[in-house]
C-alpha positions in Angstrom: -101.0 69.3 135.8 -104.3 71.3 135.9 -105.6 73.8 138.3 -107.6 72.8 141.3 -111.3 72.2 140.7 -114.2 73.6 142.7 -114.1 72.9 146.4 -116.2 70.0 147.6 -118.5 72.4 149.4 -119.5 74.2 146.2 -120.0 71.2 144.0 -123.5 70.2 143.2 -124.4 66.6 144.2 -125.1 65.3 140.8 -123.3 67.4 138.2 -120.8 70.2 138.4 -121.6 73.2 136.4 -119.2 74.4 133.8 -116.0 72.5 133.7 -114.6 69.6 135.7 -111.7 67.4 134.8 -108.3 67.9 136.3 -109.1 71.6 136.0 -112.9 71.8 136.0 -114.5 71.1 132.7 -118.1 71.2 131.9 -119.9 68.1 132.9 -122.9 66.9 131.0 -126.2 67.9 132.4 -126.9 64.4 133.6 -124.3 62.1 135.1 -124.3 58.6 133.6 -126.2 56.2 135.7 -124.2 53.4 137.4 -125.0 49.7 137.1 -125.2 47.4 140.1 -122.5 47.9 142.7 -121.8 51.5 141.7 -120.0 50.6 138.5 -120.1 53.0 135.5 -120.4 51.6 132.0 -118.2 53.5 129.6 -117.9 53.2 125.8 -114.3 52.5 124.7 -113.2 53.1 121.1 -109.4 52.4 120.9 -109.1 53.9 117.5 -106.5 53.4 114.8 -102.7 53.6 114.8 -101.4 53.4 118.4 -104.9 53.6 119.9 -105.0 50.0 121.0 -101.7 50.2 122.8 -102.4 53.4 124.7 -105.9 52.4 125.7 -104.5 49.0 126.9 -102.3 51.1 129.2 -105.5 52.8 130.6 -107.2 49.4 131.1 -104.2 48.0 132.9 -104.0 51.0 135.2 -107.7 51.0 135.9 -107.6 47.3 136.7 -104.8 47.8 139.1 -106.6 50.5 141.1 -109.9 48.6 140.8 -111.6 51.5 139.1 -115.4 51.0 139.0 -115.5 51.1 135.2 -117.0 48.5 132.9 -115.9 49.0 129.3 -118.1 48.5 126.3 -115.4 48.2 123.7 -115.9 48.7 119.9 -112.9 48.3 117.7 -114.0 50.8 115.1 -111.5 51.6 112.4 -111.5 54.4 109.9 -109.1 52.5 107.6 -112.1 51.2 105.6 -115.7 52.3 105.1 -116.6 48.6 105.7 -116.7 49.4 109.4 -119.7 51.6 109.2 -122.0 49.1 110.9 -119.7 48.8 113.9 -119.4 52.6 114.0 -123.2 52.8 114.3 -123.1 50.3 117.2 -120.5 52.4 118.9 -122.7 55.5 118.5 -125.6 53.6 120.0 -123.4 52.7 123.0 -122.3 56.3 123.5 -125.9 57.5 123.4 -126.8 54.8 126.0 -123.8 55.4 128.3 -123.4 59.1 127.7 -119.6 58.9 128.3 -116.7 57.4 126.4 -113.0 57.1 126.0 -111.6 57.2 122.5 -108.5 57.0 120.4 -108.2 58.8 117.1 -109.9 57.3 114.0 -108.1 57.5 110.7 -109.8 59.7 108.0 -108.9 59.0 104.4 -107.9 62.0 102.2 -109.2 60.6 98.9 -112.5 61.8 97.5 -113.8 58.2 97.4 -113.1 57.8 101.2 -115.7 58.0 103.9 -116.4 61.1 105.9 -114.5 61.6 109.1 -116.0 59.5 111.8 -114.3 61.7 114.4 -116.3 64.7 113.1 -119.5 62.6 112.8 -119.3 61.7 116.4 -119.0 65.3 117.5 -121.8 66.5 115.3 -124.3 63.7 116.0 -123.8 63.9 119.7 -123.5 67.7 119.7 -120.4 67.5 121.8 -119.7 71.1 120.9 -116.7 72.0 123.1 -113.3 70.6 122.5 -111.0 71.3 125.4 -107.2 70.8 125.1 -104.9 71.5 128.0 -101.3 72.6 127.2 -99.0 72.9 130.3 -95.3 72.7 130.7 -94.1 69.7 132.7 -90.7 69.8 134.7 -89.8 66.4 133.4 -90.2 67.4 129.7 -87.7 70.1 128.9 -88.9 72.4 126.1 -87.9 75.8 124.7 -90.5 77.6 126.9 -91.1 76.6 130.5 -94.1 78.9 131.3 -96.7 77.4 129.1 -100.1 76.9 130.7 -103.2 77.6 128.6 -106.4 75.9 127.6 -107.8 75.7 124.0 -111.5 75.8 123.7 -112.6 74.9 120.2 -116.1 74.9 118.6 -116.5 71.4 117.5 -119.6 71.2 115.3 -119.6 73.8 112.5 -117.3 76.1 110.6 -115.2 74.5 107.8 -116.0 71.1 109.3 -119.6 71.3 108.2 -118.6 69.0 105.3 -120.7 71.0 102.8 -118.8 71.2 99.5 -119.5 70.6 95.9 -117.9 71.0 92.5 -119.9 73.7 90.8 -118.0 73.4 87.5 -115.2 71.1 86.5 -112.1 72.3 88.3 -114.1 74.6 90.6 -115.0 73.5 94.1 -117.1 75.5 96.6 -116.8 74.7 100.3 -119.2 76.2 102.7 -118.1 77.5 106.2 -121.2 77.6 108.4 -121.2 80.0 111.3 -124.2 80.7 113.6 -124.7 83.2 116.4 -126.2 80.5 118.7 -123.1 78.2 118.5 -120.7 81.1 118.7 -122.5 82.3 121.9 -122.6 78.8 123.3 -118.8 78.2 122.9 -118.0 81.7 124.1 -120.0 81.2 127.3 -118.3 77.8 127.8 -114.9 79.5 127.6 -115.7 82.2 130.1 -117.3 79.7 132.5 -114.2 77.6 132.2 -112.0 80.6 133.0 -114.2 81.5 136.0 -114.2 78.1 137.5 -110.5 77.5 137.1 -109.2 80.8 138.4 -108.0 81.8 135.0 -107.8 85.5 134.3 -108.1 86.1 130.5 -109.9 84.7 127.5 -108.6 85.3 124.0 -110.8 85.0 120.9 -108.8 83.7 117.8 -110.3 84.7 114.5 -109.8 85.9 110.9 -112.5 88.6 110.9 -110.4 91.0 108.9 -110.9 88.8 105.9 -114.0 86.7 106.7 -116.0 89.7 107.9 -119.3 88.0 108.0 -118.5 84.5 109.3 -115.6 85.2 111.7 -117.1 88.7 112.2 -120.2 87.0 113.7 -118.0 84.8 115.9 -115.9 87.8 117.1 -118.8 90.1 117.7 -120.7 87.4 119.6 -117.7 86.8 121.7 -117.3 90.5 122.6 -121.0 90.7 123.6 -120.7 87.7 125.9 -117.4 89.0 127.3 -119.1 92.1 128.6 -121.3 89.9 130.9 -118.2 88.6 132.6 -116.4 91.9 133.3 -117.8 92.0 136.8 -116.1 88.7 137.5 -112.7 90.2 136.7 -112.1 88.1 133.5 -110.1 90.0 131.0 -110.6 89.5 127.3 -109.0 90.3 124.0 -108.9 89.0 120.5 -106.2 88.1 118.0 -106.0 87.2 114.3 -105.2 83.6 113.8 -101.9 84.0 111.9 -100.6 86.4 114.5 -101.7 84.0 117.2 -99.5 81.3 115.6 -96.5 83.5 115.8 -97.2 84.7 119.3 -97.7 81.2 120.5 -94.2 80.1 119.5 -92.6 83.4 120.6 -94.4 84.3 123.8 -96.8 81.6 124.9 -97.0 82.9 128.4 -99.4 85.6 127.3 -102.2 83.1 126.7 -104.5 81.7 129.4 -107.8 80.5 127.8 -108.2 80.6 124.1 -111.6 80.2 122.2 -111.9 79.8 118.5 -113.8 78.3 115.6 -113.2 74.7 114.5 -110.4 74.8 111.9 -108.3 77.3 113.9 -108.6 75.0 116.9 -107.2 72.1 115.0 -104.1 74.1 114.0 -103.6 75.8 117.4 -103.9 72.5 119.3 -101.0 71.1 117.3 -98.9 74.2 118.0 -99.8 74.0 121.7 -98.8 70.3 121.9 -95.5 71.0 120.2 -94.8 73.7 122.8 -95.1 71.3 125.8 -93.5 68.1 124.4 -95.7 66.7 121.6 -99.0 64.9 121.0 -98.1 62.2 123.6 -98.4 64.6 126.4 -101.6 66.6 125.9 -105.0 65.4 127.2 -108.4 66.5 125.9 -112.1 66.0 125.8 -115.3 66.9 123.9 -118.2 68.1 126.0 -121.8 68.6 125.3 -125.0 69.1 127.3 -125.8 65.3 127.2 -122.6 63.5 126.3 -118.9 63.6 127.0 -116.1 61.9 125.0 -112.5 61.9 126.2 -109.5 61.5 123.8 -106.0 62.8 123.4 -106.0 66.5 122.8 -103.7 66.4 119.7 -105.5 64.2 117.2 -102.8 62.0 115.7 -103.2 58.4 114.6 -99.4 57.8 114.7 -99.6 54.9 112.3 -95.8 55.1 111.8 -95.2 53.6 115.2 -98.2 51.4 115.4 -97.5 48.0 117.0 -93.9 48.9 118.0 -94.7 49.4 121.7 -93.0 52.8 121.5 -96.0 55.2 122.0 -96.3 57.6 124.9 -99.6 56.8 126.6 -99.6 59.9 128.8 -102.2 61.9 126.8 -104.6 59.0 126.9 -104.0 58.2 130.6 -104.5 61.9 131.6 -107.6 62.0 129.3 -108.9 58.9 131.2 -108.3 60.7 134.6 -110.4 63.6 133.2 -113.1 61.0 132.5 -112.9 59.8 136.1 -113.3 63.3 137.4 -116.3 63.7 135.2 -117.9 60.7 136.9 -117.1 62.2 140.3 -114.2 59.8 141.0 -111.8 62.6 141.9 -109.6 60.7 144.5 -108.9 57.9 142.0 -108.2 60.4 139.2 -105.8 62.4 141.4 -104.0 59.2 142.4 -103.4 58.1 138.8 -102.5 61.6 137.6 -100.0 62.1 140.4 -98.4 58.7 139.7 -98.1 59.7 136.0 -96.5 63.0 136.7 -94.1 61.4 139.2 -92.9 59.1 136.4 -92.5 61.9 133.9 -90.8 64.3 136.3 -88.4 61.7 137.7 -86.9 61.3 134.2 -86.0 57.7 134.8 -88.6 56.2 132.4 -89.0 58.1 129.2 -90.5 57.0 125.9 -88.8 57.9 122.6 -90.7 61.2 122.2 -89.4 62.3 125.6 -85.8 61.4 124.6 -85.7 58.0 126.2 -85.9 54.3 125.1 -88.6 53.0 127.4 -91.5 51.1 125.8 -95.2 51.8 126.3 -95.3 48.8 128.6 -92.3 50.1 130.6 -94.0 53.5 131.1 -97.3 51.9 132.1 -95.5 49.6 134.6 -93.7 52.5 136.1 -97.0 54.3 136.8 -98.5 51.2 138.4 -95.4 50.9 140.7 -96.0 54.5 141.8 -99.6 53.9 142.7 
């Protein structure tokens, strides 16, 4: 699904530089240490909704191929604030292991509800770069067949800073925090990603025509960083977010790598997923300098089909293969990814979102038969 990574000859022994998964993603500075026998300990947070079902698919596949992974599982749920103690235990596990696989945690809308634990993880671990890969698959017919772009989203500030208050009854002020340091960090990540994956163009998505200071800072920082990559042949442009939304559904082939602030990334990721077949298809990850957390790229709990054995586990399985590449287990990752794509492209076993009637268990079993 993704472009080839760096050749073995150019890969550092301990950690690849800026981007490694199926198409190189940034690895953390330090690769997690293995336990006895070369086994990696990985934190597993199945999440809410369909999370338990699709992570069970991953565990079943990993067990079949004898993947050298030992799970530390924490059944954290965002459905109640009573799970805060378990959430803290899961965070301690992530800090200890430095790598994790995660489903999506429910976030309540009501004012009395707890903060988003998904956001809290990203901020506390400083896993600043969200990477979502949107690529057309032959076995999933969609309106556009030439979609192939990566969304790089700043994960730790912007509207997701969580700073808001009621200054007067009926008047709420929400603060959008933008810093030059984090705009530069995510811009460099996007250009490094493009460089290491043989991509040709980076597009900055913004609303600087209205938010002249906040998004203006992001855009101007992007342009300054872009100048440093001109000699590498990486093109760059920028586009206002509302026009981006229209261009994505009309002419998605014009996009290659896209970099943007937090909120726009949430919206554009959903558009991208819809273009290639839905949230069940799109893998993703969150990368920082010390930690890496892998999860489906389109962040949906899907509680409406929870427990029905109808969920498409592809996004979680492919996110898990990205985790394997992050750990340097490329042959195993390639084997699982190839088996997954073979099942999808054959069209014989399709879950409901792909127009079929196969269950999650059926789809998982078909992958295992292809291994």
